[in-house]
Each structure stands twice: as C-alpha cells, then as structure tokens.
C-alpha positions as a printed Julia matrix, in Angstrom:
317×3 Matrix{Float64}:
 217.58  112.29   82.12
 217.9   111.95   78.36
 220.92  110.18   76.93
 222.04  109.54   73.38
 223.83  106.7    71.64
 225.86  107.22   68.49
 226.94  104.18   66.54
 227.18  102.38   63.24
 225.19   99.41   61.97
 226.47   97.12   59.24
 225.75   93.77   57.69
 227.7    90.65   58.63
 230.23   91.24   55.85
 230.95   94.83   56.84
 228.66   96.6    54.34
 226.96   99.66   55.93
 223.24   99.13   56.6
 221.15  102.06   55.41
 217.64  103.0    56.54
 217.64  100.91   59.72
 215.44  102.19   62.57
 217.07  101.9    65.99
 215.23  101.99   69.3
 216.39  101.37   72.88
 214.54   98.87   75.07
 214.91   97.5    78.59
 214.65   93.74   78.89
 212.09   92.69   81.49
 211.45   89.38   83.16
 209.92   86.58   81.13
 206.23   87.14   80.56
 206.49   90.92   80.84
 206.62   93.38   77.96
 209.98   95.05   77.5
 210.07   98.8    78.2
 210.61  101.16   75.27
 213.09  103.77   76.56
 213.31  105.6    73.24
 212.75  109.35   73.08
 213.84  109.86   69.46
 214.43  106.8    67.29
 217.6   106.62   65.22
 217.74  106.06   61.47
 220.99  104.92   59.89
 222.39  106.99   57.01
 224.27  105.87   53.89
 227.33  105.01   55.97
 225.33  103.12   58.58
 225.77  105.85   61.2
 222.93  106.61   63.61
 222.03  108.48   66.77
 219.19  107.54   69.11
 218.1   109.3    72.29
 216.52  107.54   75.25
 215.58  107.97   78.9
 217.06  105.25   81.14
 214.82  106.43   83.97
 211.81  104.9    82.24
 212.99  101.35   82.79
 211.69  100.68   86.28
 208.31   98.93   86.41
 205.54   99.27   88.94
 204.17   96.35   90.91
 200.76   95.79   92.46
 200.63   95.49   96.24
 197.45   94.52   98.12
 197.14   95.81  101.7
 194.49   95.6   104.41
 193.58   99.07  105.67
 190.65  100.92  107.27
 187.82  101.81  104.91
 187.37  105.45  105.98
 189.19  106.42  109.16
 188.33  107.82  111.65
 184.66  107.16  110.82
 184.89  103.58  109.6
 187.71  101.35  110.8
 186.49   98.27  108.99
 189.45   96.6   107.28
 189.25   96.23  103.53
 191.77   95.01  100.98
 193.0    97.63   98.51
 195.44   97.4    95.62
 198.25   99.94   95.28
 200.82  100.48   92.51
 204.36  101.2    93.6
 207.81  101.24   92.06
 209.5    97.85   91.67
 212.89   98.51   93.24
 214.07   95.02   92.26
 213.77   95.83   88.56
 217.23   96.26   87.01
 218.2    98.06   83.82
 219.12   95.65   80.98
 219.24   97.88   77.88
 219.43   96.61   74.32
 219.06   98.04   70.84
 216.33   96.9    68.49
 217.02   97.21   64.77
 214.06   97.22   62.36
 214.89   97.01   58.64
 214.03   95.43   55.32
 216.21   92.72   53.79
 215.46   91.14   50.42
 211.97   92.61   50.52
 211.1    91.2    53.95
 210.76   93.03   57.27
 213.48   91.94   59.7
 214.23   92.65   63.34
 217.45   92.17   65.27
 218.29   92.71   68.95
 221.75   93.47   70.33
 222.86   94.26   73.9
 224.0    97.83   74.43
 227.76   97.68   73.92
 229.7   100.15   76.05
 233.04   99.2    74.44
 232.19   99.33   70.73
 229.87  101.57   68.73
 229.58   99.19   65.76
 226.68   96.74   65.59
 226.38   93.88   63.13
 223.2    92.48   61.57
 223.1    88.69   61.0
 222.63   88.92   57.21
 225.36   89.35   54.6
 224.66   92.0    51.97
 225.8    91.25   48.41
 224.86   92.75   45.07
 225.22   89.58   42.96
 224.75   85.86   43.68
 227.79   83.64   44.24
 229.13   81.98   41.09
 231.55   79.07   41.23
 232.97   80.19   37.89
 233.53   83.81   38.89
 234.14   83.51   42.61
 235.81   80.11   42.91
 239.51   79.37   42.47
 240.66   78.59   38.93
 242.97   75.7    39.87
 242.14   72.16   40.93
 242.38   71.03   44.55
 245.54   68.93   44.16
 248.6    70.19   46.05
 252.01   68.55   45.89
 253.82   67.76   49.11
 252.81   66.34   52.46
 251.43   68.95   54.88
 250.83   67.95   58.45
 248.71   66.66   60.0
 246.41   65.72   57.12
 246.15   64.89   53.46
 242.67   65.34   51.98
 240.81   64.46   49.8
 241.22   62.16   46.83
 239.85   63.59   43.58
 237.31   61.17   42.08
 238.44   59.86   38.71
 242.12   60.69   39.2
 244.94   58.45   40.33
 246.06   59.33   43.85
 249.75   60.14   43.73
 251.98   59.86   46.75
 252.55   63.26   48.31
 249.41   64.84   46.88
 246.9    66.43   49.22
 243.86   68.69   49.16
 242.75   71.85   50.91
 239.08   71.67   49.98
 237.81   73.29   53.17
 240.33   76.1    52.94
 239.52   76.74   49.29
 235.76   76.67   49.91
 235.79   79.0    52.91
 238.34   81.46   51.51
 236.57   81.7    48.15
 233.48   82.76   50.08
 235.57   85.23   52.11
 236.66   86.94   48.89
 233.08   87.03   47.62
 231.62   88.49   50.82
 234.16   91.29   51.05
 234.15   92.13   47.35
 237.69   91.02   46.6
 238.73   89.32   43.4
 239.85   85.73   43.64
 243.58   85.21   42.88
 244.15   84.72   39.16
 246.27   81.57   39.59
 245.35   78.81   37.16
 248.02   76.47   38.52
 247.85   75.0    41.99
 250.12   77.11   44.26
 253.28   75.45   45.43
 253.69   74.41   49.06
 255.07   77.21   51.19
 253.74   80.0    48.95
 251.69   82.82   50.44
 248.45   81.52   48.91
 249.07   77.92   49.95
 249.78   78.96   53.55
 246.61   81.07   53.58
 244.51   78.16   52.29
 246.12   75.88   54.86
 245.14   78.25   57.7
 241.57   78.47   56.45
 241.56   74.66   56.21
 242.46   74.49   59.9
 239.63   76.9    60.67
 237.1    74.55   59.08
 238.14   71.8    61.52
 236.9    73.9    64.46
 238.73   75.5    67.37
 239.18   72.18   69.16
 238.84   69.92   66.14
 235.13   69.38   66.75
 234.33   69.01   63.06
 236.97   66.3    62.65
 235.23   64.44   65.45
 231.93   65.0    63.69
 233.28   63.42   60.52
 234.61   60.49   62.56
 231.26   59.91   64.29
 229.27   60.12   61.04
 231.57   57.57   59.37
 230.49   54.97   61.94
 226.74   55.47   61.48
 224.36   53.59   59.17
 222.6    55.41   56.36
 218.94   54.38   56.38
 217.87   54.33   60.02
 216.17   56.87   62.27
 219.49   57.43   64.07
 221.6    57.31   60.91
 222.97   59.7    58.33
 219.68   60.36   56.57
 218.13   61.85   59.71
 221.27   63.82   60.58
 221.5    65.11   57.02
 217.92   66.37   57.24
 218.78   68.33   60.38
 221.83   69.83   58.67
 219.67   70.75   55.67
 217.34   72.78   57.89
 220.31   74.7    59.28
 221.56   75.27   55.73
 218.14   76.63   54.74
 218.18   79.01   57.71
 221.6    80.35   56.7
 220.46   80.82   53.12
 217.55   82.91   54.43
 220.2    85.29   55.77
 222.02   85.25   52.43
 224.81   83.13   53.89
 226.47   80.17   52.22
 227.87   77.23   54.2
 230.92   75.0    54.03
 229.45   71.51   53.85
 231.15   68.27   54.8
 230.61   65.25   52.53
 231.12   61.82   54.07
 232.64   59.53   51.44
 234.11   56.88   53.75
 232.8    54.35   56.26
 234.5    52.76   59.22
 236.85   53.72   62.03
 240.26   53.83   60.31
 241.92   57.18   60.96
 243.55   57.08   57.52
 240.08   57.1    55.95
 238.96   60.12   57.96
 240.74   62.55   55.66
 239.42   60.98   52.47
 236.15   62.84   53.02
 235.46   66.19   51.4
 234.3    69.79   51.93
 232.49   72.08   49.5
 230.7    75.42   49.58
 226.9    75.24   49.36
 225.53   78.54   48.1
 222.0    77.9    46.77
 219.1    75.46   47.05
 216.95   74.49   44.09
 213.66   72.78   45.0
 212.05   70.66   42.28
 209.18   69.35   44.42
 208.46   68.29   47.99
 210.75   65.26   47.76
 213.5    66.39   45.4
 215.95   69.27   45.62
 219.57   70.08   44.9
 222.24   72.12   46.67
 224.34   74.1    44.23
 227.97   73.93   45.29
 231.42   75.22   44.54
 233.57   72.07   44.53
 237.32   72.82   44.55
 237.87   69.53   42.74
 235.99   70.9    39.72
 237.03   74.51   39.11
 235.26   76.71   36.59
 231.94   74.86   36.78
 228.57   76.24   37.86
 226.71   72.97   37.23
 227.97   70.95   40.21
 225.33   70.1    42.81
 224.36   67.67   45.56
 221.1    65.9    44.74
 218.68   65.42   47.64
 215.79   62.96   47.77
 213.36   62.58   50.66
 212.44   58.98   51.39
 211.0    56.79   54.14
 213.59   55.14   56.37
 213.44   52.14   58.68
 212.8    52.69   62.38
C-alpha cells in the first residue's frame, strides 16, 4: 500500500534547502543492500517543503533455503538438493530518508531516520551567503568585563595590566558572534563592554557556560592538556593535529568552531581560567607544512588579520 511523507528540509542554521531529492529506504543488515521503497521521489521547493511516496511493503527481503527433495515423484524418488527463495519473516522495517543535493558545487548525501514526531529534517551543513568576517560579524568591544562573575574569571588580555575584578567571556563572545552570523542577525552595536548584569552580559555569560560543556567536560579537557608536554607523541602537538582534522571536517560543512587555546602549564586551578577561546572560521594553507587558522579573537575586536600559525614538524617518540 502506497504511503506519502510530507516534510521540510533545511540547513543546520534553519535556511530552507531547495532542490533536494528525497527517497525512502529500508535499512538492511550489514553486508546487504538497503531496499529502495520509493515510488515517487520528492524534490524540495523554495521553502524546503517536499512530498515523497513509498511502499512499505517492499521492505521484506527473500532468503535462500536449500532442501532435500525427490527429483521427480512419483517416477524418481532420488533425493536431490534444491534451492528455494522465500520471504524472510525476520526482516524488520527500519525506514530512513536519503537526501541527495549539491552544496558548494559538490554532490552530498545525508541519511536521517524517519521521524514520526517532526516533519522537519536538518542537513549537516550551514548555508550562508557571505563568509564570516571578524570586523563585520564580531563584537565591537574588547573582552574585558568589570566585576567578578562566578565561578570563573578568564582570560588575561596579552599586553594589558590585569586589574582586580576584571574578567573575560571569550567563549561566550566567540560562540554568540557565530550565532548571529549563522542566523543572519546583526551583532549588537555596543562599542563599550556591557556592564555586569545587563541583558547582553547575561547572554554572553550563558553562552560562556555552554562552551564549557554540559558536565564541564571542556574544562576538564583544558586541565588535562595543561599537564601534558608539547613535543612528544602523547603531547599537545599530536592532540592538536587531531583537533585540526576535526576542524577541517567542520569547515567542509561550512561550519566554524570555537577553539580552545592553552596558554598555561601546570595543575593550579587558578591558572586553568587564564587560557583562552576564539572562533576559528577559515584555514589558509601555504604549503604541506605551514598553514594558518583565521580567527575572531574577542581580545582584538575589529581585526580580520588575527590568526593562529601552524607548522608541521617531527616530534620525539
């Protein structure tokens, strides 16, 4: 019996995805080809809406069964082995949608389980019409807030004297600036650092907490990295290389990343919050061994020339 699915497909930042082909498949066991249940493929319109029809009855596979039986009864009762195809009654329906589309000139494919509770499906890429700019999309004030928020005070601004009762919200500023960019909202026009307790300061504080992880896992990550050596196979160079590969993968989906920068060494808790967070939004490769991550650094507002220089080198084992 034919069924239809109506839904909407959009990019990760909520922009409708146009011209996406949608088909319905049934997931089979490993090693088997998934069943295409599609009768009429869907194609998303300018608002991302689509309709696809499919036949769930096409999901069940057949299995081969070999039986011993007479060759030609009643004339020849010699037993021979014959193969028969019969319905696999252990096969269960596991439907999913397959989205085929083009993103930044490349063919992409995304799978999503059939969702009976929501008709909106999200692709992993973020769609934007212009590249991120620290000057245009970053905050216009420096990351130096007055007061003492709890439970942290981060980071020091290189080159400036650290005043008592001054703290930073670098992670909150980095992540929220990217939020505004992704959803097409203008960054607040403030050129002065917002006062503690203001709407903007509280918002940045909440986003700062988000960058620490649900259970503070990224604080623990900072703490563990601070205790590691730099130039060993188990040290920061190797870990940084792994993080770089993840950063590259996110960039391939047009996604920036909040990056943690380890400034301090040791185990003192007071030093933990002297590290830093920035937004990495592009990678410039000079050659095989040299590259640079372009960043928005809340400590240096209004600058598009701030970057993290990367150099590949041999480390001790």
